[in-house]
ZASE-194607 format. One record per residue (C-alpha): chain; residue number from 0; z, x negated, y; residue in three letters. Coordinates in steps of 0.1 Angstrom, whole numbers, plus 5000, padded with zeros to 4 digits. Layout:
residues N
chain, resi, Z, X, Y, resn
A, NUM, Z, X, Y, Ala
...
This chain:
residues 330
chain, resi, Z, X, Y, resn
A, 0, 1857, 7314, 6318, Met
A, 1, 1893, 7327, 6313, Thr
A, 2, 1916, 7303, 6294, Ser
A, 3, 1934, 7313, 6263, Leu
A, 4, 1969, 7310, 6278, Pro
A, 5, 1959, 7332, 6307, Arg
A, 6, 1945, 7358, 6282, Leu
A, 7, 1979, 7358, 6263, Phe
A, 8, 1996, 7361, 6297, Ser
A, 9, 1975, 7392, 6305, Phe
A, 10, 1982, 7407, 6271, Ala
A, 11, 2020, 7401, 6275, Ala
A, 12, 2019, 7418, 6309, Gln
A, 13, 2000, 7447, 6294, Ala
A, 14, 2025, 7451, 6265, Val
A, 15, 2054, 7449, 6290, Ala
A, 16, 2038, 7475, 6312, Ala
A, 17, 2032, 7499, 6283, Leu
A, 18, 2068, 7494, 6271, Ala
A, 19, 2081, 7501, 6306, Leu
A, 20, 2060, 7532, 6308, Ala
A, 21, 2072, 7543, 6274, Ser
A, 22, 2109, 7539, 6284, Val
A, 23, 2103, 7557, 6317, Ala
A, 24, 2085, 7585, 6299, Gly
A, 25, 2113, 7588, 6274, Gly
A, 26, 2138, 7592, 6302, Val
A, 27, 2119, 7617, 6322, Ser
A, 28, 2101, 7635, 6293, Ala
A, 29, 2103, 7672, 6298, Gln
A, 30, 2086, 7701, 6279, Thr
A, 31, 2075, 7729, 6302, Lys
A, 32, 2070, 7764, 6289, Trp
A, 33, 2055, 7793, 6309, Asp
A, 34, 2070, 7827, 6299, Leu
A, 35, 2049, 7857, 6309, Pro
A, 36, 2067, 7890, 6314, Ala
A, 37, 2054, 7925, 6323, Ala
A, 38, 2082, 7938, 6345, Tyr
A, 39, 2093, 7932, 6381, Pro
A, 40, 2116, 7903, 6390, Ala
A, 41, 2143, 7928, 6399, Ser
A, 42, 2142, 7945, 6365, Asn
A, 43, 2173, 7938, 6343, Phe
A, 44, 2151, 7925, 6315, His
A, 45, 2135, 7899, 6338, Thr
A, 46, 2169, 7889, 6353, Glu
A, 47, 2181, 7884, 6317, Asn
A, 48, 2150, 7863, 6309, Leu
A, 49, 2157, 7841, 6340, Val
A, 50, 2193, 7836, 6328, Gln
A, 51, 2180, 7827, 6293, Phe
A, 52, 2156, 7801, 6308, Ala
A, 53, 2184, 7786, 6329, Asn
A, 54, 2207, 7784, 6299, Asp
A, 55, 2180, 7767, 6279, Val
A, 56, 2174, 7741, 6306, Glu
A, 57, 2211, 7734, 6310, Lys
A, 58, 2219, 7732, 6273, Ala
A, 59, 2189, 7710, 6266, Ser
A, 60, 2198, 7686, 6293, Gly
A, 61, 2166, 7694, 6311, Gly
A, 62, 2144, 7686, 6281, Lys
A, 63, 2129, 7721, 6281, Leu
A, 64, 2121, 7739, 6313, Lys
A, 65, 2110, 7776, 6310, Ile
A, 66, 2093, 7793, 6340, Thr
A, 67, 2094, 7831, 6339, Val
A, 68, 2063, 7848, 6354, His
A, 69, 2073, 7885, 6361, Pro
A, 70, 2053, 7916, 6368, Asn
A, 71, 2023, 7908, 6346, Ala
A, 72, 2013, 7880, 6370, Ser
A, 73, 2003, 7855, 6342, Leu
A, 74, 1990, 7880, 6315, Phe
A, 75, 1988, 7918, 6315, Lys
A, 76, 2015, 7935, 6293, Ala
A, 77, 1991, 7942, 6264, Asn
A, 78, 1978, 7905, 6265, Glu
A, 79, 2011, 7887, 6262, Ile
A, 80, 2015, 7889, 6224, Lys
A, 81, 1980, 7876, 6218, Arg
A, 82, 1986, 7848, 6243, Ala
A, 83, 2018, 7837, 6224, Val
A, 84, 2001, 7841, 6190, Gln
A, 85, 1971, 7820, 6201, Gly
A, 86, 1992, 7793, 6219, Gly
A, 87, 1980, 7801, 6254, Gln
A, 88, 2016, 7808, 6263, Ala
A, 89, 2044, 7792, 6241, Pro
A, 90, 2067, 7821, 6247, Ile
A, 91, 2065, 7856, 6261, Gly
A, 92, 2083, 7890, 6264, Glu
A, 93, 2066, 7921, 6250, Val
A, 94, 2074, 7958, 6245, Leu
A, 95, 2073, 7959, 6207, Leu
A, 96, 2061, 7996, 6205, Val
A, 97, 2029, 7987, 6223, Asn
A, 98, 2016, 7970, 6192, Phe
A, 99, 2021, 7999, 6167, Glu
A, 100, 1983, 8003, 6162, Asn
A, 101, 1982, 7966, 6150, Glu
A, 102, 2010, 7973, 6125, Asn
A, 103, 2032, 8004, 6123, Pro
A, 104, 2064, 7982, 6119, Ile
A, 105, 2062, 7974, 6157, Tyr
A, 106, 2066, 8011, 6164, Gly
A, 107, 2098, 8019, 6146, Ala
A, 108, 2119, 8023, 6178, Asp
A, 109, 2093, 8045, 6195, Gly
A, 110, 2098, 8075, 6172, Ile
A, 111, 2116, 8103, 6192, Pro
A, 112, 2152, 8110, 6181, Phe
A, 113, 2152, 8086, 6151, Leu
A, 114, 2176, 8063, 6171, Ala
A, 115, 2187, 8080, 6203, Ala
A, 116, 2218, 8061, 6213, Ser
A, 117, 2228, 8025, 6219, Tyr
A, 118, 2247, 8024, 6186, Ala
A, 119, 2218, 8038, 6167, Glu
A, 120, 2194, 8015, 6184, Ser
A, 121, 2214, 7985, 6174, Lys
A, 122, 2215, 7997, 6138, Lys
A, 123, 2177, 8003, 6138, Leu
A, 124, 2171, 7969, 6153, Ala
A, 125, 2191, 7953, 6125, Ala
A, 126, 2172, 7973, 6098, Ala
A, 127, 2139, 7964, 6114, Gln
A, 128, 2145, 7927, 6119, Lys
A, 129, 2139, 7913, 6084, Pro
A, 130, 2105, 7931, 6082, Val
A, 131, 2096, 7921, 6118, Leu
A, 132, 2105, 7884, 6111, Asp
A, 133, 2082, 7884, 6081, Lys
A, 134, 2054, 7900, 6100, Leu
A, 135, 2057, 7877, 6130, Leu
A, 136, 2059, 7846, 6107, Ala
A, 137, 2026, 7855, 6092, Ala
A, 138, 2012, 7856, 6127, Gln
A, 139, 2026, 7821, 6136, Gly
A, 140, 2055, 7835, 6158, Met
A, 141, 2093, 7839, 6158, Met
A, 142, 2114, 7867, 6173, Leu
A, 143, 2140, 7851, 6195, Leu
A, 144, 2158, 7882, 6207, Tyr
A, 145, 2155, 7919, 6216, Thr
A, 146, 2170, 7941, 6243, Val
A, 147, 2167, 7979, 6244, Pro
A, 148, 2156, 7999, 6273, Trp
A, 149, 2179, 8027, 6284, Pro
A, 150, 2172, 8061, 6267, Pro
A, 151, 2139, 8078, 6275, Gln
A, 152, 2136, 8110, 6295, Gly
A, 153, 2107, 8130, 6310, Ile
A, 154, 2094, 8125, 6345, Tyr
A, 155, 2076, 8156, 6356, Val
A, 156, 2064, 8172, 6389, Lys
A, 157, 2077, 8207, 6381, Lys
A, 158, 2106, 8223, 6363, Glu
A, 159, 2099, 8228, 6326, Ile
A, 160, 2117, 8249, 6299, Ala
A, 161, 2096, 8240, 6269, Ser
A, 162, 2068, 8218, 6257, Val
A, 163, 2044, 8247, 6264, Ala
A, 164, 2050, 8240, 6302, Asp
A, 165, 2036, 8205, 6298, Met
A, 166, 2002, 8214, 6284, Arg
A, 167, 1973, 8199, 6304, Gly
A, 168, 1996, 8176, 6324, Leu
A, 169, 1981, 8141, 6332, Lys
A, 170, 2005, 8121, 6310, Trp
A, 171, 2011, 8083, 6311, Arg
A, 172, 2006, 8069, 6276, Ala
A, 173, 2018, 8033, 6276, Tyr
A, 174, 2021, 8029, 6238, Ser
A, 175, 2006, 8045, 6206, Pro
A, 176, 2037, 8067, 6203, Ala
A, 177, 2035, 8081, 6239, Thr
A, 178, 1998, 8087, 6233, Gly
A, 179, 2007, 8106, 6201, Lys
A, 180, 2033, 8127, 6220, Ile
A, 181, 2006, 8137, 6245, Ala
A, 182, 1984, 8148, 6217, Glu
A, 183, 2012, 8169, 6201, Leu
A, 184, 2023, 8186, 6233, Ile
A, 185, 1987, 8192, 6246, Gly
A, 186, 1990, 8168, 6276, Ala
A, 187, 1961, 8146, 6288, Gln
A, 188, 1970, 8110, 6280, Pro
A, 189, 1962, 8083, 6306, Val
A, 190, 1968, 8046, 6296, Thr
A, 191, 1988, 8030, 6324, Ile
A, 192, 2010, 7999, 6321, Gln
A, 193, 2042, 7994, 6341, Ala
A, 194, 2027, 7971, 6367, Ala
A, 195, 2001, 7998, 6376, Glu
A, 196, 2024, 8028, 6375, Leu
A, 197, 2033, 8031, 6412, Ser
A, 198, 1996, 8033, 6422, Gln
A, 199, 1988, 8057, 6394, Ala
A, 200, 2015, 8081, 6406, Leu
A, 201, 2006, 8077, 6443, Ala
A, 202, 1970, 8086, 6436, Thr
A, 203, 1977, 8114, 6412, Gly
A, 204, 1962, 8097, 6382, Val
A, 205, 1995, 8104, 6364, Val
A, 206, 2018, 8134, 6370, Glu
A, 207, 2042, 8131, 6340, Ser
A, 208, 2055, 8105, 6316, Tyr
A, 209, 2084, 8096, 6293, Met
A, 210, 2104, 8065, 6302, Ser
A, 211, 2139, 8053, 6312, Ser
A, 212, 2157, 8055, 6345, Gly
A, 213, 2149, 8018, 6349, Ser
A, 214, 2111, 8023, 6350, Thr
A, 215, 2114, 8053, 6373, Gly
A, 216, 2134, 8033, 6397, Tyr
A, 217, 2113, 8001, 6396, Asp
A, 218, 2080, 8021, 6401, Ser
A, 219, 2095, 8043, 6429, Lys
A, 220, 2085, 8074, 6408, Thr
A, 221, 2109, 8094, 6431, Tyr
A, 222, 2083, 8091, 6458, Glu
A, 223, 2058, 8112, 6438, Ser
A, 224, 2078, 8131, 6412, Ile
A, 225, 2111, 8150, 6417, Lys
A, 226, 2123, 8159, 6382, Tyr
A, 227, 2137, 8137, 6354, Trp
A, 228, 2148, 8154, 6322, Tyr
A, 229, 2175, 8133, 6305, Asp
A, 230, 2163, 8139, 6269, Thr
A, 231, 2176, 8105, 6255, Gln
A, 232, 2148, 8106, 6231, Ala
A, 233, 2146, 8069, 6220, Trp
A, 234, 2154, 8034, 6231, Leu
A, 235, 2123, 8011, 6228, Pro
A, 236, 2130, 7973, 6227, Lys
A, 237, 2116, 7944, 6245, Asn
A, 238, 2112, 7914, 6222, Gly
A, 239, 2110, 7877, 6233, Val
A, 240, 2085, 7860, 6210, Leu
A, 241, 2079, 7822, 6206, Val
A, 242, 2049, 7804, 6192, Asn
A, 243, 2062, 7788, 6159, Lys
A, 244, 2042, 7756, 6164, Ala
A, 245, 2056, 7752, 6200, Ala
A, 246, 2091, 7758, 6187, Phe
A, 247, 2087, 7734, 6158, Asp
A, 248, 2075, 7707, 6182, Ala
A, 249, 2109, 7707, 6199, Leu
A, 250, 2136, 7683, 6187, Asp
A, 251, 2165, 7698, 6167, Lys
A, 252, 2191, 7698, 6196, Pro
A, 253, 2166, 7716, 6218, Thr
A, 254, 2158, 7742, 6191, Gln
A, 255, 2195, 7748, 6187, Ala
A, 256, 2198, 7753, 6225, Ala
A, 257, 2170, 7779, 6225, Val
A, 258, 2185, 7798, 6196, Leu
A, 259, 2220, 7798, 6212, Lys
A, 260, 2206, 7810, 6246, Ala
A, 261, 2186, 7837, 6228, Ala
A, 262, 2217, 7850, 6209, Ala
A, 263, 2236, 7851, 6243, Asp
A, 264, 2206, 7869, 6260, Ala
A, 265, 2205, 7895, 6233, Gln
A, 266, 2242, 7903, 6237, Glu
A, 267, 2241, 7902, 6275, Arg
A, 268, 2209, 7922, 6277, Gly
A, 269, 2223, 7950, 6255, Gly
A, 270, 2254, 7953, 6277, Lys
A, 271, 2233, 7952, 6308, Leu
A, 272, 2210, 7980, 6296, Ser
A, 273, 2240, 8002, 6288, Glu
A, 274, 2257, 7995, 6322, Glu
A, 275, 2225, 8000, 6341, Lys
A, 276, 2216, 8033, 6324, Asn
A, 277, 2242, 8053, 6345, Glu
A, 278, 2234, 8032, 6376, Trp
A, 279, 2197, 8040, 6374, Tyr
A, 280, 2204, 8078, 6371, Lys
A, 281, 2226, 8077, 6401, Lys
A, 282, 2201, 8056, 6421, Ala
A, 283, 2173, 8081, 6413, Leu
A, 284, 2195, 8110, 6424, Ala
A, 285, 2203, 8091, 6456, Asp
A, 286, 2166, 8088, 6462, Lys
A, 287, 2162, 8126, 6459, Gly
A, 288, 2153, 8130, 6423, Met
A, 289, 2168, 8159, 6404, Lys
A, 290, 2184, 8146, 6371, Ile
A, 291, 2180, 8176, 6348, Met
A, 292, 2198, 8186, 6316, Lys
A, 293, 2170, 8195, 6292, Pro
A, 294, 2169, 8232, 6282, Pro
A, 295, 2177, 8240, 6245, Ala
A, 296, 2141, 8251, 6238, Lys
A, 297, 2126, 8219, 6253, Leu
A, 298, 2149, 8198, 6231, Met
A, 299, 2141, 8218, 6200, Ala
A, 300, 2104, 8214, 6207, Asp
A, 301, 2108, 8176, 6212, Leu
A, 302, 2128, 8172, 6181, Arg
A, 303, 2100, 8189, 6162, Gln
A, 304, 2076, 8164, 6177, Val
A, 305, 2099, 8136, 6165, Gly
A, 306, 2100, 8150, 6130, Thr
A, 307, 2062, 8151, 6128, Ile
A, 308, 2059, 8115, 6142, Met
A, 309, 2085, 8101, 6118, Leu
A, 310, 2067, 8116, 6088, Ala
A, 311, 2034, 8102, 6101, Asp
A, 312, 2050, 8068, 6107, Trp
A, 313, 2066, 8066, 6073, Glu
A, 314, 2032, 8073, 6057, Lys
A, 315, 2015, 8046, 6077, Lys
A, 316, 2043, 8020, 6073, Ala
A, 317, 2045, 8023, 6035, Gly
A, 318, 2072, 8004, 6015, Ala
A, 319, 2082, 7983, 6045, Asp
A, 320, 2087, 8014, 6066, Gly
A, 321, 2107, 8031, 6039, Gln
A, 322, 2129, 8000, 6036, Ala
A, 323, 2137, 8001, 6073, Ile
A, 324, 2145, 8038, 6073, Ile
A, 325, 2167, 8034, 6041, Ser
A, 326, 2186, 8005, 6057, Ala
A, 327, 2190, 8024, 6090, Phe
A, 328, 2204, 8055, 6073, Arg
A, 329, 2229, 8037, 6050, Lys
């Protein structure tokens, strides 16, 4: 039979051990977040994400460690938003226009020629943000920052003078907007995300698409397609989303570190995109791609497509959409 003093001794030892574990845990406690991303490690968006993660870890004194998982290695591009919303991933990067079918507000920066320069893109992002913040809050998320892609052009296997020359082409549709363009120009839409593009081009599943110089370079499009028409049609944004419950679970200094790093990443990412735009065009030309100035008829046709798509979007987006367009056009 165990004596009472010995029982008290055991209890004291147990309490001491728990206290020690608690102190040790407090010293080494670290929150770890996985950040799924859809683009290659070498892409400027991903490099910016890694810098953001490093800044957060440093500013939080190691209390929050974010690991970036590039190239759709953790979740596919179209799964990342749902993963963040459902708490499977506390944070993730998405291409906002991909989710226009869920809510038209996500597609504001995918309308051809609505915002076709970096200055216009910045203005549209500011007009869109209050509505986007409200929408994401209702889904249990926060928008940390956005970064635009370089302006979008047309990759195509042959020279084209007008939209009529694109009828019947197998066209990569990576978002509702690019699917709608295919419908309006008479191309055949094929849904292909960035991580699968190289293979789709090599096997002939896709023979034309609209995207930036960045995507063309990352996917080695120059190995399969020789023409890129620099239409500068729109600048879609990547958005970094965080699960609100995960963010709220951080202490106040760590939250402040995340928000500061996000603001820096948005500023840095915008500059990077603009600087890389010219670099990508030169890199594609060095790889043998012909960087083409779009003929007047092609541009007129595409602007007509943009006008149709804007009217369609405004109808679907209702009062929120009108508020965004009004704020943008002020």
